DRENPA-3360 file (N, C-alpha, C; in nm, 2 decimals, always signed):
BEGIN
1 = MSDMKLRE = +8.58/+8.11/+8.74/+8.52/+8.05/+8.65/+8.60/+8.15/+8.47 ~ +8.52/+8.09/+8.37/+8.55/+8.14/+8.25/+8.57/+8.26/+8.21 ~ +8.67/+8.31/+8.12/+8.72/+8.44/+8.15/+8.63/+8.50/+8.03 ~ +8.57/+8.39/+7.96/+8.46/+8.44/+7.88/+8.30/+8.50/+7.94 ~ +8.28/+8.50/+8.07/+8.13/+8.55/+8.11/+8.20/+8.65/+8.20 ~ +8.32/+8.64/+8.22/+8.34/+8.84/+8.24/+8.35/+8.93/+8.16 ~ +8.40/+8.87/+8.01/+8.42/+8.94/+7.91/+8.27/+8.99/+7.89 ~ +8.17/+8.87/+7.88/+8.01/+8.98/+7.88/+7.96/+9.05/+7.97;
9 = FLKFDESD = +8.02/+9.00/+8.08/+7.96/+9.07/+8.20/+8.03/+9.18/+8.19 ~ +8.19/+9.28/+8.18/+8.22/+9.38/+8.18/+8.19/+9.41/+8.01 ~ +8.18/+9.37/+7.92/+8.15/+9.40/+7.81/+8.21/+9.44/+7.68 ~ +8.31/+9.38/+7.73/+8.53/+9.34/+7.65/+8.50/+9.29/+7.57 ~ +8.57/+9.30/+7.45/+8.63/+9.19/+7.37/+8.81/+9.22/+7.36 ~ +8.83/+9.13/+7.28/+9.03/+9.08/+7.26/+9.02/+9.24/+7.17 ~ +9.01/+9.30/+7.08/+9.02/+9.43/+7.04/+9.07/+9.51/+7.18 ~ +8.92/+9.56/+7.25/+8.93/+9.63/+7.36/+9.09/+9.61/+7.47;
17 = LLANRNGK = +9.09/+9.44/+7.55/+9.17/+9.43/+7.59/+9.28/+9.42/+7.51 ~ +9.28/+9.41/+7.37/+9.45/+9.52/+7.30/+9.51/+9.63/+7.36 ~ +9.39/+9.73/+7.33/+9.37/+9.92/+7.33/+9.48/+9.91/+7.47 ~ +9.38/+9.85/+7.58/+9.42/+9.86/+7.67/+9.53/+9.83/+7.75 ~ +9.59/+9.75/+7.71/+9.75/+9.67/+7.67/+9.84/+9.79/+7.67 ~ +9.78/+9.83/+7.54/+9.86/+9.94/+7.47/+9.83/+10.01/+7.57 ~ +9.74/+10.06/+7.64/+9.76/+10.24/+7.70/+9.68/+10.31/+7.62 ~ +9.56/+10.30/+7.56/+9.53/+10.32/+7.49/+9.31/+10.30/+7.59;
25 = LSENQKKM = +9.23/+10.37/+7.48/+9.08/+10.30/+7.52/+9.03/+10.25/+7.39 ~ +8.96/+10.20/+7.37/+8.96/+10.15/+7.24/+8.83/+10.23/+7.12 ~ +8.85/+10.25/+7.00/+8.70/+10.27/+7.02/+8.55/+10.29/+7.00 ~ +8.55/+10.10/+7.05/+8.42/+10.13/+7.09/+8.38/+10.12/+7.24 ~ +8.54/+10.12/+7.35/+8.51/+10.18/+7.48/+8.50/+10.33/+7.46 ~ +8.53/+10.42/+7.36/+8.53/+10.52/+7.40/+8.39/+10.57/+7.37 ~ +8.32/+10.54/+7.22/+8.18/+10.54/+7.20/+8.06/+10.44/+7.36 ~ +8.15/+10.39/+7.45/+8.06/+10.34/+7.55/+8.06/+10.44/+7.65;
33 = LAERRKSE = +8.16/+10.49/+7.62/+8.18/+10.59/+7.76/+8.07/+10.70/+7.71 ~ +8.12/+10.75/+7.55/+8.06/+10.87/+7.53/+7.88/+10.84/+7.52 ~ +7.85/+10.75/+7.54/+7.68/+10.70/+7.52/+7.64/+10.72/+7.69 ~ +7.71/+10.67/+7.75/+7.68/+10.69/+7.92/+7.68/+10.80/+7.95 ~ +7.76/+10.89/+7.88/+7.74/+11.06/+7.95/+7.66/+11.13/+7.94 ~ +7.57/+11.03/+7.79/+7.48/+11.15/+7.72/+7.31/+11.05/+7.74 ~ +7.30/+10.94/+7.84/+7.23/+10.96/+7.91/+7.17/+10.97/+8.01 ~ +7.35/+10.98/+8.06/+7.33/+11.03/+8.21/+7.24/+11.18/+8.18;
41 = VMRWIIVL = +7.32/+11.26/+8.09/+7.25/+11.39/+8.06/+7.10/+11.42/+8.05 ~ +7.07/+11.32/+7.98/+6.97/+11.31/+7.92/+6.86/+11.29/+8.10 ~ +6.90/+11.21/+8.15/+6.81/+11.18/+8.26/+6.75/+11.35/+8.34 ~ +6.94/+11.44/+8.34/+6.91/+11.55/+8.42/+6.82/+11.68/+8.32 ~ +6.80/+11.64/+8.22/+6.73/+11.72/+8.12/+6.61/+11.64/+8.18 ~ +6.54/+11.57/+8.19/+6.43/+11.49/+8.19/+6.42/+11.51/+8.33 ~ +6.45/+11.50/+8.41/+6.39/+11.60/+8.58/+6.41/+11.73/+8.58 ~ +6.48/+11.81/+8.51/+6.46/+11.93/+8.49/+6.31/+12.02/+8.35;
49 = VVYLASLA = +6.26/+11.90/+8.32/+6.20/+11.92/+8.21/+6.06/+11.88/+8.33 ~ +6.07/+11.80/+8.38/+5.96/+11.79/+8.46/+5.93/+11.85/+8.62 ~ +6.04/+11.89/+8.62/+6.00/+11.98/+8.70/+5.94/+12.13/+8.69 ~ +6.02/+12.17/+8.55/+5.97/+12.32/+8.52/+5.75/+12.30/+8.50 ~ +5.75/+12.16/+8.46/+5.66/+12.17/+8.40/+5.56/+12.09/+8.53 ~ +5.56/+12.10/+8.61/+5.49/+12.10/+8.74/+5.50/+12.21/+8.79 ~ +5.62/+12.34/+8.79/+5.63/+12.44/+8.87/+5.53/+12.50/+8.80 ~ +5.52/+12.50/+8.64/+5.43/+12.58/+8.54/+5.28/+12.55/+8.58;
57 = GTLFLVSK = +5.27/+12.43/+8.59/+5.09/+12.37/+8.66/+5.10/+12.43/+8.79 ~ +5.17/+12.40/+8.84/+5.15/+12.50/+9.02/+5.19/+12.62/+8.97 ~ +5.24/+12.73/+8.94/+5.20/+12.83/+8.95/+5.01/+12.86/+8.82 ~ +5.02/+12.83/+8.75/+4.89/+12.84/+8.67/+4.81/+12.78/+8.78 ~ +4.80/+12.71/+8.82/+4.65/+12.66/+8.96/+4.61/+12.82/+9.05 ~ +4.73/+12.83/+9.06/+4.76/+12.94/+9.25/+4.75/+13.05/+9.15 ~ +4.80/+13.10/+9.03/+4.72/+13.19/+8.96/+4.57/+13.24/+8.92 ~ +4.52/+13.12/+8.94/+4.41/+13.12/+8.86/+4.30/+13.10/+8.96;
65 = TTPLLADL = +4.34/+13.04/+9.06/+4.27/+13.06/+9.18/+4.30/+13.10/+9.33 ~ +4.43/+13.25/+9.29/+4.39/+13.32/+9.38/+4.40/+13.46/+9.32 ~ +4.28/+13.53/+9.35/+4.27/+13.71/+9.23/+4.37/+13.71/+9.32 ~ +4.43/+13.77/+9.37/+4.58/+13.85/+9.39/+4.67/+13.89/+9.25 ~ +4.68/+13.76/+9.27/+4.76/+13.68/+9.14/+4.72/+13.66/+9.02 ~ +4.63/+13.70/+8.99/+4.55/+13.64/+8.88/+4.63/+13.72/+8.75 ~ +4.60/+13.88/+8.79/+4.67/+13.95/+8.70/+4.84/+13.93/+8.69 ~ +4.89/+13.93/+8.76/+5.04/+13.92/+8.78/+5.14/+13.85/+8.68;
73 = SVATIFKT = +5.23/+13.85/+8.60/+5.27/+13.80/+8.51/+5.39/+13.66/+8.58 ~ +5.45/+13.62/+8.51/+5.53/+13.46/+8.53/+5.68/+13.52/+8.64 ~ +5.75/+13.65/+8.52/+5.86/+13.71/+8.63/+5.78/+13.76/+8.75 ~ +5.67/+13.79/+8.74/+5.62/+13.82/+8.90/+5.62/+13.76/+9.01 ~ +5.55/+13.70/+8.96/+5.51/+13.58/+9.08/+5.69/+13.48/+9.08 ~ +5.75/+13.49/+9.02/+5.93/+13.45/+9.05/+5.99/+13.51/+9.14 ~ +5.97/+13.64/+9.12/+6.00/+13.77/+9.22/+5.92/+13.72/+9.39 ~ +5.79/+13.74/+9.39/+5.70/+13.70/+9.47/+5.77/+13.59/+9.56;
81 = LPGPAIVV = +5.75/+13.52/+9.47/+5.77/+13.40/+9.58/+5.94/+13.33/+9.49 ~ +6.04/+13.37/+9.55/+6.17/+13.32/+9.51/+6.25/+13.15/+9.49 ~ +6.16/+13.11/+9.60/+6.21/+12.98/+9.62/+6.21/+12.88/+9.46 ~ +6.08/+12.91/+9.37/+6.11/+12.80/+9.28/+6.18/+12.88/+9.16 ~ +6.18/+13.00/+9.14/+6.33/+13.04/+9.08/+6.45/+12.93/+9.13 ~ +6.52/+12.99/+9.25/+6.61/+12.94/+9.28/+6.64/+12.81/+9.26 ~ +6.53/+12.70/+9.27/+6.53/+12.57/+9.26/+6.57/+12.53/+9.09 ~ +6.55/+12.61/+9.04/+6.56/+12.61/+8.90/+6.68/+12.64/+8.84;
89 = LILLIFLL = +6.68/+12.74/+8.90/+6.81/+12.81/+8.87/+6.94/+12.69/+8.93 ~ +6.93/+12.61/+9.05/+7.05/+12.49/+9.10/+7.02/+12.38/+8.99 ~ +6.91/+12.39/+9.02/+6.89/+12.29/+8.84/+6.98/+12.27/+8.72 ~ +7.00/+12.47/+8.68/+7.02/+12.48/+8.55/+7.17/+12.46/+8.58 ~ +7.24/+12.51/+8.70/+7.42/+12.49/+8.78/+7.44/+12.38/+8.71 ~ +7.30/+12.25/+8.77/+7.46/+12.09/+8.81/+7.39/+12.06/+8.59 ~ +7.29/+12.10/+8.55/+7.29/+12.05/+8.41/+7.39/+12.06/+8.40 ~ +7.40/+12.21/+8.35/+7.56/+12.26/+8.31/+7.71/+12.19/+8.30;
97 = YKIFRGYD = +7.67/+12.17/+8.46/+7.78/+12.13/+8.54/+7.82/+11.96/+8.44 ~ +7.73/+11.92/+8.45/+7.68/+11.77/+8.39/+7.73/+11.75/+8.25 ~ +7.65/+11.84/+8.19/+7.71/+11.84/+8.05/+7.84/+11.92/+8.00 ~ +7.92/+11.99/+8.04/+8.03/+12.09/+7.99/+8.13/+12.01/+8.10 ~ +8.13/+11.95/+8.20/+8.26/+11.90/+8.25/+8.34/+11.84/+8.25 ~ +8.43/+11.84/+8.30/+8.57/+11.75/+8.21/+8.62/+11.61/+8.24 ~ +8.58/+11.52/+8.15/+8.58/+11.36/+8.23/+8.68/+11.31/+8.20 ~ +8.79/+11.25/+8.35/+8.87/+11.21/+8.36/+8.92/+11.04/+8.29;
105 = DTLKSMQG = +8.97/+11.01/+8.17/+8.90/+10.94/+8.03/+9.06/+10.81/+8.03 ~ +9.12/+10.87/+8.11/+9.32/+10.84/+8.14/+9.28/+10.73/+8.16 ~ +9.35/+10.59/+8.10/+9.34/+10.47/+8.10/+9.46/+10.44/+8.24 ~ +9.42/+10.38/+8.36/+9.46/+10.32/+8.44/+9.48/+10.19/+8.52 ~ +9.57/+10.12/+8.56/+9.57/+10.01/+8.54/+9.61/+9.93/+8.66 ~ +9.55/+9.86/+8.75/+9.54/+9.83/+8.88/+9.60/+9.63/+8.83 ~ +9.71/+9.59/+8.88/+9.74/+9.46/+8.95/+9.79/+9.41/+9.03 ~ +9.71/+9.26/+9.11/+9.70/+9.22/+9.22/+9.62/+9.11/+9.22;
113 = EVEFVRVE = +9.59/+9.03/+9.35/+9.57/+8.92/+9.41/+9.39/+8.98/+9.50 ~ +9.31/+8.94/+9.44/+9.18/+9.02/+9.46/+9.06/+8.96/+9.57 ~ +9.05/+9.06/+9.60/+9.00/+9.00/+9.81/+8.85/+9.02/+9.77 ~ +8.71/+9.04/+9.77/+8.57/+9.11/+9.77/+8.58/+9.14/+9.95 ~ +8.59/+9.19/+9.99/+8.49/+9.25/+10.13/+8.38/+9.32/+10.14 ~ +8.31/+9.27/+10.21/+8.19/+9.27/+10.22/+8.17/+9.39/+10.32 ~ +8.12/+9.47/+10.30/+8.10/+9.62/+10.39/+7.95/+9.69/+10.44 ~ +7.93/+9.69/+10.56/+7.87/+9.80/+10.59/+7.83/+9.90/+10.62;
121 = RQEKDYAR = +7.76/+10.02/+10.56/+7.71/+10.15/+10.56/+7.59/+10.20/+10.60 ~ +7.56/+10.30/+10.66/+7.46/+10.36/+10.68/+7.45/+10.50/+10.56 ~ +7.30/+10.39/+10.56/+7.26/+10.55/+10.45/+7.15/+10.57/+10.47 ~ +7.12/+10.73/+10.43/+7.01/+10.81/+10.47/+6.87/+10.72/+10.37 ~ +6.71/+10.68/+10.46/+6.63/+10.62/+10.41/+6.54/+10.74/+10.38 ~ +6.50/+10.81/+10.28/+6.46/+10.87/+10.16/+6.28/+10.83/+10.22 ~ +6.31/+10.75/+10.22/+6.15/+10.66/+10.22/+6.11/+10.70/+10.37 ~ +6.15/+10.69/+10.45/+6.06/+10.69/+10.58/+6.19/+10.85/+10.70;
129 = SDSSHDIY = +6.23/+10.89/+10.65/+6.28/+11.03/+10.68/+6.18/+11.15/+10.62 ~ +6.19/+11.20/+10.74/+6.13/+11.32/+10.71/+6.20/+11.46/+10.73 ~ +6.12/+11.62/+10.67/+6.20/+11.72/+10.70/+6.28/+11.73/+10.87 ~ +6.19/+11.67/+10.97/+6.31/+11.72/+11.09/+6.37/+11.56/+11.14 ~ +6.36/+11.49/+11.08/+6.41/+11.31/+11.14/+6.48/+11.27/+11.03 ~ +6.63/+11.24/+11.06/+6.68/+11.17/+10.93/+6.66/+11.01/+11.03 ~ +6.66/+10.94/+10.87/+6.65/+10.79/+10.91/+6.76/+10.69/+10.86 ~ +6.84/+10.63/+10.94/+6.93/+10.60/+10.87/+6.84/+10.42/+10.87;
137 = KTVQAYEM = +6.93/+10.38/+10.75/+6.91/+10.24/+10.70/+7.05/+10.14/+10.75 ~ +7.08/+10.06/+10.71/+7.23/+9.92/+10.74/+7.21/+9.93/+10.53 ~ +7.32/+9.93/+10.45/+7.31/+9.86/+10.32/+7.49/+9.82/+10.34 ~ +7.44/+9.68/+10.29/+7.55/+9.60/+10.25/+7.62/+9.60/+10.14 ~ +7.74/+9.55/+10.14/+7.71/+9.60/+9.95/+7.90/+9.53/+9.98 ~ +8.02/+9.50/+9.84/+8.11/+9.48/+9.82/+8.21/+9.54/+9.74 ~ +8.34/+9.55/+9.81/+8.46/+9.62/+9.80/+8.51/+9.54/+9.72 ~ +8.61/+9.55/+9.61/+8.69/+9.46/+9.56/+8.83/+9.48/+9.57;
145 = HVADIIYG = +8.95/+9.49/+9.63/+9.04/+9.49/+9.74/+9.12/+9.44/+9.61 ~ +9.23/+9.52/+9.54/+9.28/+9.45/+9.45/+9.50/+9.57/+9.50 ~ +9.55/+9.45/+9.51/+9.72/+9.53/+9.57/+9.64/+9.63/+9.66 ~ +9.67/+9.78/+9.69/+9.67/+9.93/+9.78/+9.54/+9.94/+9.70 ~ +9.44/+9.91/+9.60/+9.32/+9.97/+9.54/+9.19/+9.94/+9.58 ~ +9.14/+9.97/+9.64/+8.99/+9.94/+9.69/+8.88/+9.98/+9.62 ~ +8.84/+9.95/+9.51/+8.73/+9.94/+9.40/+8.60/+9.93/+9.51 ~ +8.51/+10.06/+9.52/+8.39/+10.04/+9.55/+8.29/+10.00/+9.49;
153 = DVNETFTG = +8.11/+9.94/+9.58/+8.06/+9.93/+9.49/+8.07/+9.80/+9.44 ~ +8.10/+9.71/+9.40/+8.12/+9.59/+9.34/+7.93/+9.53/+9.33 ~ +7.95/+9.50/+9.17/+7.83/+9.37/+9.16/+7.84/+9.26/+9.24 ~ +7.72/+9.22/+9.29/+7.73/+9.09/+9.31/+7.77/+8.98/+9.20 ~ +7.74/+8.99/+9.13/+7.75/+8.93/+9.02/+7.87/+8.89/+9.02 ~ +7.97/+9.03/+8.94/+8.12/+8.99/+8.98/+8.13/+8.95/+9.05 ~ +8.14/+8.92/+9.20/+8.26/+8.87/+9.28/+8.22/+8.61/+9.27 ~ +8.13/+8.71/+9.19/+8.11/+8.48/+9.15/+8.14/+8.48/+9.03;
161 = LIKQGDIH = +8.27/+8.57/+8.93/+8.33/+8.55/+8.80/+8.43/+8.51/+8.79 ~ +8.53/+8.60/+8.94/+8.64/+8.59/+9.00/+8.69/+8.52/+9.09 ~ +8.77/+8.47/+9.08/+8.77/+8.32/+9.25/+8.89/+8.49/+9.37 ~ +8.81/+8.41/+9.47/+8.89/+8.54/+9.58/+9.06/+8.46/+9.58 ~ +9.13/+8.55/+9.53/+9.28/+8.50/+9.55/+9.38/+8.51/+9.47 ~ +9.23/+8.50/+9.28/+9.32/+8.55/+9.18/+9.35/+8.63/+9.16 ~ +9.54/+8.66/+9.05/+9.59/+8.73/+9.01/+9.49/+8.80/+8.94 ~ +9.46/+8.91/+8.86/+9.45/+9.01/+8.78/+9.44/+9.15/+8.76;
169 = KFYYTKDG = +9.46/+9.18/+8.65/+9.50/+9.29/+8.60/+9.40/+9.41/+8.54 ~ +9.32/+9.49/+8.61/+9.20/+9.53/+8.58/+9.25/+9.67/+8.51 ~ +9.17/+9.71/+8.42/+9.20/+9.85/+8.30/+9.08/+9.90/+8.33 ~ +9.08/+10.04/+8.39/+8.97/+10.09/+8.43/+9.05/+10.28/+8.44 ~ +8.92/+10.37/+8.42/+8.91/+10.48/+8.39/+8.88/+10.56/+8.53 ~ +8.87/+10.66/+8.57/+8.83/+10.72/+8.67/+8.69/+10.71/+8.68 ~ +8.63/+10.79/+8.61/+8.52/+10.85/+8.57/+8.43/+10.70/+8.48 ~ +8.51/+10.65/+8.43/+8.44/+10.52/+8.34/+8.40/+10.39/+8.42;
177 = GILSCESI = +8.51/+10.36/+8.55/+8.47/+10.22/+8.60/+8.59/+10.11/+8.53 ~ +8.57/+10.03/+8.51/+8.62/+9.83/+8.49/+8.60/+9.86/+8.37 ~ +8.68/+9.86/+8.28/+8.65/+9.85/+8.14/+8.71/+9.71/+8.09 ~ +8.81/+9.68/+8.14/+8.84/+9.51/+8.07/+8.95/+9.43/+8.17 ~ +8.95/+9.30/+8.16/+9.06/+9.32/+8.24/+9.10/+9.15/+8.18 ~ +9.22/+9.07/+8.27/+9.29/+8.99/+8.22/+9.30/+8.91/+8.39 ~ +9.34/+8.76/+8.34/+9.37/+8.67/+8.49/+9.53/+8.65/+8.44 ~ +9.60/+8.68/+8.52/+9.73/+8.71/+8.55/+9.76/+8.53/+8.59;
185 = SKGK = +9.70/+8.48/+8.67/+9.75/+8.35/+8.73/+9.60/+8.35/+8.86 ~ +9.66/+8.19/+8.87/+9.58/+8.15/+9.00/+9.56/+8.18/+9.09 ~ +9.47/+8.21/+9.23/+9.55/+8.17/+9.35/+9.55/+8.07/+9.43 ~ +9.60/+8.08/+9.52/+9.64/+7.94/+9.60/+9.54/+7.84/+9.62;
% end
């Protein structure tokens, strides 16, 4: 496949590749990684807000329909029903972790013959599981093996962009995934 299609798929250009060859992240890659992190944090903030809104609505309905709770403050209800408060605390801690944790933006590279391996694994099927029975489903995915490194859960489109056996050099970060790559030679 053409290197241009690979560049389009991974969203990098010659300046990104040049920076990576010099052991650095390009400015575009730094911005992209920052945007991904911001997006992830925003998703968790939305989850927290939706949970808090549904909790507030539930507490409001319970306090209006239960005469014993009608005169109680929200703080007293949280003391009486600690479950919702614990969930809020766990979500807040998780959100703070996502916001303030350090990310590993150390640029790494792997070079070698590319081999795609189709793997099967068992994952919990949340749609069919319930509180007393966990139901699992078999999921198929692709791993990319380069030299002695296994890069898991490769997009199936990606497997069509690189020919099995070709030698490539990939530039990546632990938390940011593959940022760029270049073809070294064609396979046998």
